[in-house]
A tleap script that builds the chain and sets N, CA, C and O, in Angstrom:
source leaprc.protein.ff14SB
mol = sequence {
  NASP ALA ASP PRO SER THR PRO ALA GLY PHE
  ALA ARG ALA VAL GLY ALA THR ASN LEU PRO
  ASP MET MET ALA ALA ALA ALA GLY TYR MET
  THR MET ILE ASP GLY ALA ASP ARG ILE SER
  ARG GLN GLN ILE MET SER MET VAL GLN THR
  ILE ALA GLY GLY GLY ALA ILE SER ALA GLU
  ALA LYS VAL LYS ALA PHE GLY LYS LEU VAL
  ARG SER GLY GLN ILE ILE ARG ALA GLU GLY
  GLY SER PHE PHE LEU SER ALA GLU ALA ALA
  GLU GLU PHE GLN GLU LYS LEU ASN GLU MET
  CVAL
}
set mol.1.N position { 0.258 -14.998 -20.034 }
set mol.1.CA position { 0.648 -14.019 -20.173 }
set mol.1.C position { 1.004 -13.050 -18.960 }
set mol.1.O position { -0.047 -12.665 -18.448 }
set mol.2.N position { 2.445 -12.375 -18.145 }
set mol.2.CA position { 2.649 -11.648 -17.503 }
set mol.2.C position { 2.494 -10.727 -17.330 }
set mol.2.O position { 3.321 -10.119 -16.650 }
set mol.3.N position { 1.612 -10.216 -17.720 }
set mol.3.CA position { 1.487 -8.384 -17.473 }
set mol.3.C position { 0.845 -7.902 -16.367 }
set mol.3.O position { -0.356 -7.948 -16.102 }
set mol.4.N position { 1.905 -7.359 -15.641 }
set mol.4.CA position { 1.444 -6.622 -14.441 }
set mol.4.C position { 0.848 -5.552 -14.324 }
set mol.4.O position { 0.927 -4.825 -13.334 }
set mol.5.N position { -0.063 -5.253 -15.696 }
set mol.5.CA position { -0.539 -4.337 -15.264 }
set mol.5.C position { -2.202 -4.613 -15.278 }
set mol.5.O position { -3.013 -3.687 -15.273 }
set mol.6.N position { -2.570 -6.001 -15.297 }
set mol.6.CA position { -3.703 -6.201 -14.755 }
set mol.6.C position { -3.461 -7.230 -13.967 }
set mol.6.O position { -2.442 -7.899 -14.137 }
set mol.7.N position { -4.602 -7.599 -12.713 }
set mol.7.CA position { -4.938 -8.588 -11.920 }
set mol.7.C position { -3.999 -9.797 -11.859 }
set mol.7.O position { -3.271 -10.271 -10.987 }
set mol.8.N position { -4.290 -10.103 -13.094 }
set mol.8.CA position { -4.081 -11.902 -13.185 }
set mol.8.C position { -2.762 -11.690 -13.468 }
set mol.8.O position { -1.799 -12.335 -13.054 }
set mol.9.N position { -2.779 -10.703 -14.233 }
set mol.9.CA position { -0.790 -10.787 -14.680 }
set mol.9.C position { 0.244 -10.361 -14.337 }
set mol.9.O position { 1.373 -10.566 -14.785 }
set mol.10.N position { -0.345 -9.320 -12.956 }
set mol.10.CA position { 0.539 -9.035 -11.511 }
set mol.10.C position { 1.515 -10.992 -11.167 }
set mol.10.O position { 2.581 -11.607 -11.175 }
set mol.11.N position { -0.012 -11.064 -10.913 }
set mol.11.CA position { -0.154 -12.666 -10.276 }
set mol.11.C position { 1.008 -13.614 -10.461 }
set mol.11.O position { 1.808 -14.060 -9.638 }
set mol.12.N position { 0.842 -13.866 -12.208 }
set mol.12.CA position { 1.446 -14.310 -12.520 }
set mol.12.C position { 3.336 -13.849 -12.257 }
set mol.12.O position { 4.257 -14.583 -11.901 }
set mol.13.N position { 3.342 -12.468 -12.584 }
set mol.13.CA position { 4.355 -12.502 -12.705 }
set mol.13.C position { 5.331 -11.962 -11.021 }
set mol.13.O position { 6.423 -11.412 -10.888 }
set mol.14.N position { 4.539 -12.334 -10.224 }
set mol.14.CA position { 4.888 -12.054 -8.947 }
set mol.14.C position { 5.525 -13.845 -8.754 }
set mol.14.O position { 6.543 -14.252 -8.194 }
set mol.15.N position { 4.485 -14.555 -9.441 }
set mol.15.CA position { 4.217 -16.228 -9.285 }
set mol.15.C position { 3.808 -16.832 -8.592 }
set mol.15.O position { 4.256 -17.846 -8.057 }
set mol.16.N position { 2.556 -16.136 -8.435 }
set mol.16.CA position { 1.474 -16.643 -7.257 }
set mol.16.C position { 1.069 -17.987 -7.739 }
set mol.16.O position { 0.563 -17.945 -8.860 }
set mol.17.N position { 1.154 -19.254 -7.170 }
set mol.17.CA position { 0.350 -20.527 -7.644 }
set mol.17.C position { -0.525 -20.438 -6.791 }
set mol.17.O position { -1.597 -20.798 -7.277 }
set mol.18.N position { -0.630 -20.083 -5.565 }
set mol.18.CA position { -1.771 -20.992 -4.304 }
set mol.18.C position { -2.467 -19.558 -3.716 }
set mol.18.O position { -1.996 -18.423 -3.778 }
set mol.19.N position { -3.713 -19.992 -3.141 }
set mol.19.CA position { -4.536 -19.340 -2.713 }
set mol.19.C position { -3.668 -18.007 -1.868 }
set mol.19.O position { -3.725 -16.872 -2.340 }
set mol.20.N position { -3.041 -18.237 -0.850 }
set mol.20.CA position { -2.518 -17.357 -0.421 }
set mol.20.C position { -1.732 -16.631 -1.058 }
set mol.20.O position { -1.902 -15.417 -0.944 }
set mol.21.N position { -0.929 -16.990 -1.691 }
set mol.21.CA position { 0.058 -16.387 -2.700 }
set mol.21.C position { -1.046 -15.397 -3.755 }
set mol.21.O position { -0.709 -14.274 -4.130 }
set mol.22.N position { -2.170 -15.931 -4.076 }
set mol.22.CA position { -3.001 -14.677 -4.751 }
set mol.22.C position { -3.215 -13.921 -4.464 }
set mol.22.O position { -2.985 -12.973 -5.215 }
set mol.23.N position { -3.919 -13.619 -2.966 }
set mol.23.CA position { -4.579 -13.180 -2.168 }
set mol.23.C position { -2.857 -11.905 -1.823 }
set mol.23.O position { -2.897 -10.695 -2.043 }
set mol.24.N position { -1.849 -12.500 -1.392 }
set mol.24.CA position { -1.173 -11.472 -1.552 }
set mol.24.C position { -0.596 -10.551 -2.612 }
set mol.24.O position { -0.468 -9.327 -2.573 }
set mol.25.N position { -0.260 -11.462 -3.622 }
set mol.25.CA position { -0.541 -10.777 -5.252 }
set mol.25.C position { -1.366 -9.672 -5.263 }
set mol.25.O position { -0.834 -8.562 -5.256 }
set mol.26.N position { -3.110 -9.812 -5.285 }
set mol.26.CA position { -4.276 -9.040 -5.007 }
set mol.26.C position { -4.053 -7.914 -3.900 }
set mol.26.O position { -4.714 -6.893 -4.087 }
set mol.27.N position { -3.293 -7.935 -2.865 }
set mol.27.CA position { -3.317 -6.908 -2.329 }
set mol.27.C position { -1.971 -5.931 -2.912 }
set mol.27.O position { -2.011 -4.730 -3.181 }
set mol.28.N position { -0.910 -6.770 -2.996 }
set mol.28.CA position { -0.126 -6.126 -3.656 }
set mol.28.C position { -0.044 -5.194 -5.143 }
set mol.28.O position { 0.791 -4.374 -5.524 }
set mol.29.N position { -1.195 -5.673 -5.724 }
set mol.29.CA position { -1.399 -4.891 -6.762 }
set mol.29.C position { -2.362 -3.725 -6.587 }
set mol.29.O position { -2.179 -2.664 -7.184 }
set mol.30.N position { -3.394 -3.928 -5.763 }
set mol.30.CA position { -4.297 -2.613 -5.234 }
set mol.30.C position { -2.809 -1.394 -5.038 }
set mol.30.O position { -2.670 -0.383 -5.726 }
set mol.31.N position { -1.691 -1.933 -3.745 }
set mol.31.CA position { -1.227 -1.059 -3.085 }
set mol.31.C position { -0.056 -0.762 -4.514 }
set mol.31.O position { 0.216 0.439 -4.485 }
set mol.32.N position { 0.610 -1.387 -5.578 }
set mol.32.CA position { 1.965 -0.883 -5.858 }
set mol.32.C position { 1.377 -0.848 -7.294 }
set mol.32.O position { 2.264 -0.989 -8.135 }
set mol.33.N position { 0.110 -0.696 -7.820 }
set mol.33.CA position { 0.037 -0.619 -9.212 }
set mol.33.C position { -1.539 0.272 -9.237 }
set mol.33.O position { -1.737 1.004 -10.206 }
set mol.34.N position { -2.457 0.185 -8.307 }
set mol.34.CA position { -3.466 1.421 -8.310 }
set mol.34.C position { -3.077 2.184 -7.656 }
set mol.34.O position { -3.156 3.358 -8.016 }
set mol.35.N position { -2.570 1.888 -6.581 }
set mol.35.CA position { -2.227 2.998 -5.543 }
set mol.35.C position { -2.552 3.344 -4.330 }
set mol.35.O position { -2.353 4.423 -3.774 }
set mol.36.N position { -3.085 2.347 -3.909 }
set mol.36.CA position { -4.447 1.974 -2.552 }
set mol.36.C position { -3.562 2.090 -1.282 }
set mol.36.O position { -2.844 1.104 -1.114 }
set mol.37.N position { -3.459 2.977 -0.439 }
set mol.37.CA position { -2.965 3.099 0.791 }
set mol.37.C position { -3.433 2.178 1.927 }
set mol.37.O position { -2.756 1.891 2.915 }
set mol.38.N position { -5.094 1.609 1.571 }
set mol.38.CA position { -5.626 0.703 2.271 }
set mol.38.C position { -6.448 0.056 2.152 }
set mol.38.O position { -7.534 0.502 1.780 }
set mol.39.N position { -6.245 -1.341 2.437 }
set mol.39.CA position { -7.547 -1.828 1.048 }
set mol.39.C position { -8.107 -2.885 1.847 }
set mol.39.O position { -7.235 -3.656 2.248 }
set mol.40.N position { -9.876 -3.322 2.395 }
set mol.40.CA position { -10.307 -3.879 2.687 }
set mol.40.C position { -10.476 -5.409 2.401 }
set mol.40.O position { -10.436 -5.872 1.262 }
set mol.41.N position { -10.682 -6.209 3.619 }
set mol.41.CA position { -10.314 -7.466 3.588 }
set mol.41.C position { -11.755 -7.804 2.005 }
set mol.41.O position { -11.240 -8.210 0.964 }
set mol.42.N position { -12.883 -7.668 1.988 }
set mol.42.CA position { -13.388 -7.617 1.029 }
set mol.42.C position { -12.577 -6.884 -0.493 }
set mol.42.O position { -12.801 -7.417 -1.580 }
set mol.43.N position { -12.119 -6.270 -0.447 }
set mol.43.CA position { -11.682 -5.744 -1.827 }
set mol.43.C position { -10.537 -6.531 -2.284 }
set mol.43.O position { -10.270 -6.565 -3.485 }
set mol.44.N position { -9.746 -7.252 -1.304 }
set mol.44.CA position { -8.815 -8.503 -1.708 }
set mol.44.C position { -9.250 -9.638 -1.542 }
set mol.44.O position { -8.400 -10.518 -1.407 }
set mol.45.N position { -10.991 -10.112 -1.483 }
set mol.45.CA position { -11.545 -11.124 -1.888 }
set mol.45.C position { -12.187 -11.229 -2.898 }
set mol.45.O position { -12.532 -12.308 -3.380 }
set mol.46.N position { -12.540 -9.676 -3.551 }
set mol.46.CA position { -13.092 -9.734 -4.661 }
set mol.46.C position { -11.906 -9.943 -5.620 }
set mol.46.O position { -12.069 -10.705 -6.574 }
set mol.47.N position { -10.805 -9.366 -5.452 }
set mol.47.CA position { -9.471 -9.605 -6.289 }
set mol.47.C position { -9.054 -11.035 -7.025 }
set mol.47.O position { -8.952 -11.449 -8.179 }
set mol.48.N position { -8.835 -11.649 -5.405 }
set mol.48.CA position { -8.250 -12.885 -5.706 }
set mol.48.C position { -9.651 -14.223 -6.513 }
set mol.48.O position { -9.498 -15.394 -6.861 }
set mol.49.N position { -10.722 -13.444 -6.534 }
set mol.49.CA position { -11.648 -13.887 -7.342 }
set mol.49.C position { -11.727 -13.674 -8.966 }
set mol.49.O position { -12.250 -14.466 -9.751 }
set mol.50.N position { -10.947 -12.146 -9.377 }
set mol.50.CA position { -10.536 -12.076 -10.718 }
set mol.50.C position { -9.354 -12.794 -10.681 }
set mol.50.O position { -9.212 -13.645 -11.559 }
set mol.51.N position { -8.747 -12.692 -10.121 }
set mol.51.CA position { -7.328 -13.556 -10.588 }
set mol.51.C position { -6.811 -14.938 -10.434 }
set mol.51.O position { -5.946 -15.683 -10.894 }
set mol.52.N position { -7.959 -14.907 -9.386 }
set mol.52.CA position { -8.265 -16.858 -10.214 }
set mol.52.C position { -9.177 -17.149 -11.160 }
set mol.52.O position { -9.736 -18.226 -10.958 }
set mol.53.N position { -9.503 -16.601 -12.065 }
set mol.53.CA position { -10.206 -16.546 -13.374 }
set mol.53.C position { -11.224 -17.154 -13.166 }
set mol.53.O position { -11.568 -18.146 -13.807 }
set mol.54.N position { -12.220 -16.348 -11.696 }
set mol.54.CA position { -13.650 -16.702 -12.067 }
set mol.54.C position { -14.130 -18.094 -11.086 }
set mol.54.O position { -15.125 -18.379 -10.420 }
set mol.55.N position { -12.886 -18.727 -11.400 }
set mol.55.CA position { -12.713 -20.671 -10.328 }
set mol.55.C position { -13.773 -20.548 -9.841 }
set mol.55.O position { -14.589 -19.864 -10.458 }
set mol.56.N position { -14.139 -21.123 -8.635 }
set mol.56.CA position { -14.879 -21.761 -7.404 }
set mol.56.C position { -14.073 -21.641 -6.289 }
set mol.56.O position { -13.470 -22.660 -5.952 }
set mol.57.N position { -13.899 -20.508 -5.554 }
set mol.57.CA position { -12.819 -20.227 -4.318 }
set mol.57.C position { -14.051 -20.433 -3.050 }
set mol.57.O position { -15.054 -19.741 -3.223 }
set mol.58.N position { -14.042 -21.212 -1.966 }
set mol.58.CA position { -15.056 -21.431 -1.040 }
set mol.58.C position { -14.923 -19.898 -0.305 }
set mol.58.O position { -13.855 -19.292 -0.397 }
set mol.59.N position { -15.786 -19.461 0.243 }
set mol.59.CA position { -15.529 -18.134 1.235 }
set mol.59.C position { -14.378 -19.078 2.423 }
set mol.59.O position { -13.282 -18.608 2.726 }
set mol.60.N position { -14.880 -20.426 2.970 }
set mol.60.CA position { -13.466 -20.951 4.149 }
set mol.60.C position { -12.738 -20.772 3.320 }
set mol.60.O position { -12.422 -19.585 3.394 }
set mol.61.N position { -12.177 -21.294 2.423 }
set mol.61.CA position { -10.830 -21.074 1.579 }
set mol.61.C position { -10.212 -19.615 1.695 }
set mol.61.O position { -8.991 -19.453 1.679 }
set mol.62.N position { -10.907 -18.797 1.786 }
set mol.62.CA position { -10.717 -17.423 1.586 }
set mol.62.C position { -10.551 -16.566 2.642 }
set mol.62.O position { -10.203 -15.408 2.410 }
set mol.63.N position { -10.816 -17.087 4.200 }
set mol.63.CA position { -10.584 -17.093 4.996 }
set mol.63.C position { -9.392 -16.871 5.887 }
set mol.63.O position { -8.834 -15.971 6.515 }
set mol.64.N position { -9.253 -18.619 5.522 }
set mol.64.CA position { -8.397 -19.175 5.851 }
set mol.64.C position { -7.022 -18.459 5.147 }
set mol.64.O position { -6.136 -17.948 5.832 }
set mol.65.N position { -6.998 -18.505 3.761 }
set mol.65.CA position { -5.839 -17.785 3.384 }
set mol.65.C position { -5.332 -16.750 3.745 }
set mol.65.O position { -4.152 -16.426 3.876 }
set mol.66.N position { -6.899 -15.863 4.021 }
set mol.66.CA position { -6.417 -14.348 4.685 }
set mol.66.C position { -5.655 -14.417 5.888 }
set mol.66.O position { -4.674 -13.758 6.233 }
set mol.67.N position { -6.260 -15.304 6.452 }
set mol.67.CA position { -5.618 -15.383 8.055 }
set mol.67.C position { -4.345 -15.753 7.996 }
set mol.67.O position { -3.565 -15.283 8.825 }
set mol.68.N position { -3.851 -16.743 6.924 }
set mol.68.CA position { -2.511 -17.231 7.022 }
set mol.68.C position { -1.523 -15.891 7.001 }
set mol.68.O position { -0.665 -15.474 7.779 }
set mol.69.N position { -2.121 -15.365 5.588 }
set mol.69.CA position { -1.343 -13.932 5.394 }
set mol.69.C position { -1.260 -12.378 6.213 }
set mol.69.O position { -0.512 -11.423 6.003 }
set mol.70.N position { -2.358 -12.571 7.223 }
set mol.70.CA position { -1.977 -12.098 8.476 }
set mol.70.C position { -1.057 -12.196 9.580 }
set mol.70.O position { -0.397 -11.290 10.089 }
set mol.71.N position { -1.102 -13.457 9.891 }
set mol.71.CA position { -0.581 -14.023 10.921 }
set mol.71.C position { 1.009 -14.093 10.191 }
set mol.71.O position { 1.853 -13.890 11.064 }
set mol.72.N position { 1.529 -14.288 9.047 }
set mol.72.CA position { 2.510 -14.029 8.328 }
set mol.72.C position { 3.172 -12.779 8.319 }
set mol.72.O position { 4.383 -12.589 8.207 }
set mol.73.N position { 2.115 -11.801 8.469 }
set mol.73.CA position { 3.147 -10.263 8.205 }
set mol.73.C position { 2.321 -9.696 7.080 }
set mol.73.O position { 1.819 -8.575 7.167 }
set mol.74.N position { 2.148 -10.647 5.781 }
set mol.74.CA position { 2.249 -10.069 4.651 }
set mol.74.C position { 1.472 -9.108 4.226 }
set mol.74.O position { 1.533 -8.456 3.183 }
set mol.75.N position { 0.278 -9.031 5.643 }
set mol.75.CA position { -0.522 -8.197 5.005 }
set mol.75.C position { -0.829 -7.914 6.687 }
set mol.75.O position { -0.868 -8.704 7.630 }
set mol.76.N position { -1.045 -6.295 6.611 }
set mol.76.CA position { -1.306 -5.824 7.945 }
set mol.76.C position { -2.115 -5.063 8.097 }
set mol.76.O position { -2.239 -4.111 7.327 }
set mol.77.N position { -3.036 -5.291 9.309 }
set mol.77.CA position { -4.000 -4.968 9.817 }
set mol.77.C position { -3.798 -3.496 10.644 }
set mol.77.O position { -3.243 -3.319 11.728 }
set mol.78.N position { -4.389 -2.590 9.827 }
set mol.78.CA position { -4.443 -0.483 9.838 }
set mol.78.C position { -5.465 -0.218 10.884 }
set mol.78.O position { -6.334 -1.082 10.767 }
set mol.79.N position { -5.647 0.320 11.525 }
set mol.79.CA position { -6.852 1.241 12.096 }
set mol.79.C position { -8.232 1.072 11.195 }
set mol.79.O position { -8.202 0.728 10.014 }
set mol.80.N position { -9.240 1.314 11.802 }
set mol.80.CA position { -10.297 1.510 10.952 }
set mol.80.C position { -10.660 -0.370 10.163 }
set mol.80.O position { -11.676 -0.272 9.475 }
set mol.81.N position { -10.144 -1.737 10.139 }
set mol.81.CA position { -10.553 -2.257 9.704 }
set mol.81.C position { -9.667 -2.754 8.573 }
set mol.81.O position { -9.698 -3.956 8.305 }
set mol.82.N position { -8.994 -2.051 7.987 }
set mol.82.CA position { -8.579 -1.710 7.415 }
set mol.82.C position { -6.986 -2.603 6.963 }
set mol.82.O position { -6.439 -3.278 7.836 }
set mol.83.N position { -6.384 -2.506 5.586 }
set mol.83.CA position { -4.932 -3.162 5.589 }
set mol.83.C position { -4.279 -2.694 4.776 }
set mol.83.O position { -4.535 -1.765 4.010 }
set mol.84.N position { -2.899 -3.637 4.939 }
set mol.84.CA position { -2.174 -2.670 3.663 }
set mol.84.C position { -0.964 -4.154 3.474 }
set mol.84.O position { -0.990 -5.187 4.144 }
set mol.85.N position { 0.040 -3.789 2.318 }
set mol.85.CA position { 0.313 -5.003 1.966 }
set mol.85.C position { 2.432 -4.678 2.830 }
set mol.85.O position { 3.205 -3.763 2.549 }
set mol.86.N position { 2.657 -5.900 3.862 }
set mol.86.CA position { 4.051 -4.992 4.306 }
set mol.86.C position { 4.839 -4.335 3.431 }
set mol.86.O position { 4.392 -4.198 2.293 }
set mol.87.N position { 5.875 -3.907 3.677 }
set mol.87.CA position { 7.005 -3.860 3.451 }
set mol.87.C position { 8.147 -4.934 2.852 }
set mol.87.O position { 8.984 -4.735 1.971 }
set mol.88.N position { 7.976 -5.732 3.373 }
set mol.88.CA position { 8.865 -6.772 2.976 }
set mol.88.C position { 8.030 -7.579 1.416 }
set mol.88.O position { 8.641 -7.830 0.378 }
set mol.89.N position { 6.750 -7.815 1.624 }
set mol.89.CA position { 6.271 -8.210 0.475 }
set mol.89.C position { 6.291 -7.188 -0.262 }
set mol.89.O position { 6.796 -7.613 -1.301 }
set mol.90.N position { 6.056 -6.045 -0.414 }
set mol.90.CA position { 6.339 -5.540 -1.558 }
set mol.90.C position { 7.617 -5.430 -2.733 }
set mol.90.O position { 7.741 -5.323 -3.953 }
set mol.91.N position { 8.704 -5.561 -1.153 }
set mol.91.CA position { 9.801 -5.131 -1.642 }
set mol.91.C position { 10.416 -6.301 -2.366 }
set mol.91.O position { 11.363 -6.131 -3.135 }
set mol.92.N position { 9.645 -8.044 -2.022 }
set mol.92.CA position { 10.118 -9.189 -2.799 }
set mol.92.C position { 9.094 -9.148 -4.463 }
set mol.92.O position { 9.343 -9.885 -5.416 }
set mol.93.N position { 7.964 -8.100 -4.430 }
set mol.93.CA position { 6.879 -8.378 -5.052 }
set mol.93.C position { 7.679 -7.555 -6.628 }
set mol.93.O position { 7.545 -7.878 -7.808 }
set mol.94.N position { 8.638 -6.234 -5.897 }
set mol.94.CA position { 9.378 -5.152 -6.808 }
set mol.94.C position { 10.391 -6.319 -7.555 }
set mol.94.O position { 10.484 -6.507 -8.768 }
set mol.95.N position { 11.040 -6.967 -6.585 }
set mol.95.CA position { 12.209 -7.824 -7.337 }
set mol.95.C position { 12.298 -8.404 -8.119 }
set mol.95.O position { 13.330 -8.510 -8.782 }
set mol.96.N position { 10.849 -9.214 -8.406 }
set mol.96.CA position { 10.475 -10.133 -8.915 }
set mol.96.C position { 10.066 -8.920 -10.651 }
set mol.96.O position { 10.618 -8.809 -11.746 }
set mol.97.N position { 9.020 -8.361 -10.089 }
set mol.97.CA position { 8.829 -7.654 -11.388 }
set mol.97.C position { 9.907 -6.810 -12.434 }
set mol.97.O position { 9.936 -6.267 -13.538 }
set mol.98.N position { 10.474 -7.013 -11.648 }
set mol.98.CA position { 11.968 -6.111 -12.149 }
set mol.98.C position { 12.535 -6.958 -12.680 }
set mol.98.O position { 13.164 -6.533 -13.649 }
set mol.99.N position { 12.670 -8.459 -12.443 }
set mol.99.CA position { 13.588 -9.059 -13.357 }
set mol.99.C position { 13.386 -9.650 -14.537 }
set mol.99.O position { 14.066 -10.384 -15.255 }
set mol.100.N position { 11.460 -8.814 -14.640 }
set mol.100.CA position { 10.538 -8.893 -15.802 }
set mol.100.C position { 11.324 -8.234 -16.785 }
set mol.100.O position { 11.307 -8.804 -17.875 }
set mol.101.N position { 11.957 -7.278 -16.724 }
set mol.101.CA position { 12.576 -6.093 -17.345 }
set mol.101.C position { 14.148 -6.713 -17.947 }
set mol.101.O position { 14.927 -5.960 -18.530 }
savepdb mol mol.pdb
quit
């Protein structure tokens, strides 16, 4: 079920099907639902494990997916080693969530 009030439900609601999408959804959930201004890479890595349902995801795969999101601009590096979700990614997620209503 796609209940956006849970991390896995949020990921399903925004159509996350691969690891980079799930990482972006993890950042989106922490930003849009939990209200976090800044998030750490470790928080995103931990949240993506929750979204994936505990399935084994290699550290290498997570690092590569995270790097892809930073390079694409979906996740933006802030001062002090923290990150935040881009406004464009947040807007795209919000549009997908609005379609559910």
